[in-house]
C-alpha positions as CSV (number, residue, x, y, z in Angstrom):
1,M,16.4,20.8,9.2
2,G,17.8,20.3,12.9
3,A,18.4,16.7,14.6
4,I,15.5,14.8,15.7
5,A,15.8,13.8,19.5
6,V,15.4,10.1,20.2
7,S,15.6,8.0,23.3
8,V,18.6,5.9,24.0
9,E,16.8,2.6,23.0
10,D,15.1,3.9,19.8
11,E,18.6,5.2,18.7
12,R,19.8,1.5,19.3
13,R,16.8,0.2,17.0
14,I,17.7,2.8,14.5
15,L,21.7,1.6,14.6
16,R,20.3,-2.0,14.5
17,I,18.0,-1.7,11.5
18,G,20.6,0.2,9.6
19,K,23.2,-2.4,10.0
20,R,20.7,-5.1,8.9
21,L,19.8,-3.0,5.8
22,G,23.4,-2.2,5.0
23,V,22.6,1.6,5.5
24,R,25.5,3.4,7.2
25,S,23.6,6.4,8.8
26,K,20.7,7.0,10.8
27,A,19.2,9.5,8.4
28,G,19.7,6.8,6.0
29,V,17.4,4.4,7.7
30,V,14.9,7.3,8.3
31,H,15.0,8.1,4.5
32,V,14.7,4.4,3.8
33,A,11.7,4.1,6.6
34,V,10.0,7.3,5.3
35,E,9.9,5.8,1.5
36,E,8.4,2.6,3.0
37,L,5.6,4.5,4.8
38,E,4.8,6.6,1.6
39,H,4.6,3.5,-0.2
40,R,2.5,1.7,2.5
41,L,0.2,4.8,2.4
42,E,-0.2,5.0,-1.3
43,R,-1.1,1.2,-1.2
44,Q,-3.9,1.8,1.3
45,E,-5.2,4.7,-0.2
46,R,-5.6,2.8,-3.5
47,A,-7.2,0.2,-1.8
48,D,-9.7,2.5,0.1
49,A,-10.5,4.1,-3.3
50,I,-11.4,0.5,-5.1
51,R,-13.5,-0.4,-2.2
52,A,-15.3,2.9,-2.0
53,Y,-15.6,2.4,-6.0
54,V,-17.0,-1.1,-5.6
55,R,-19.6,0.0,-2.8
56,K,-20.6,2.7,-4.8
57,Y,-20.7,1.0,-8.5
58,G,-20.5,-2.7,-7.7
59,H,-24.0,-3.3,-7.9
60,L,-24.1,-2.6,-11.3
61,D,-21.3,-5.2,-12.3
62,R,-23.0,-7.6,-10.5
63,Q,-26.4,-6.9,-12.4
64,E,-24.7,-6.6,-15.6
65,N,-22.8,-10.1,-15.0
66,A,-26.1,-11.5,-13.9
67,L,-27.9,-10.3,-17.1
68,L,-24.9,-11.8,-19.3
69,S,-25.2,-15.1,-17.5
70,A,-28.9,-15.5,-17.6
71,G,-29.0,-14.4,-21.3
72,G,-26.9,-17.6,-22.1
73,V,-24.2,-15.1,-24.0
74,A,-22.0,-17.2,-26.0
75,R,-18.4,-16.2,-25.6
76,D,-15.9,-16.3,-28.4
77,D,-12.9,-17.8,-27.0
78,S,-10.9,-18.0,-30.5
């Protein structure tokens, strides 16, 4: 892979961030940034999947909870 061309301002920002993170190279800063972006995307995808599941099947949970609470089901807290 070759080098990535960035503007002078972006290069300054990368170096500033690197100093704050204690990362010595621009490639290190890019590596940290890519890792963080991957984690952020994974969290977002999980959240989207949960929301889709709740939209699709949430009514079943609500029905079951309503039936349980209406039936006065005793809970064993021991």
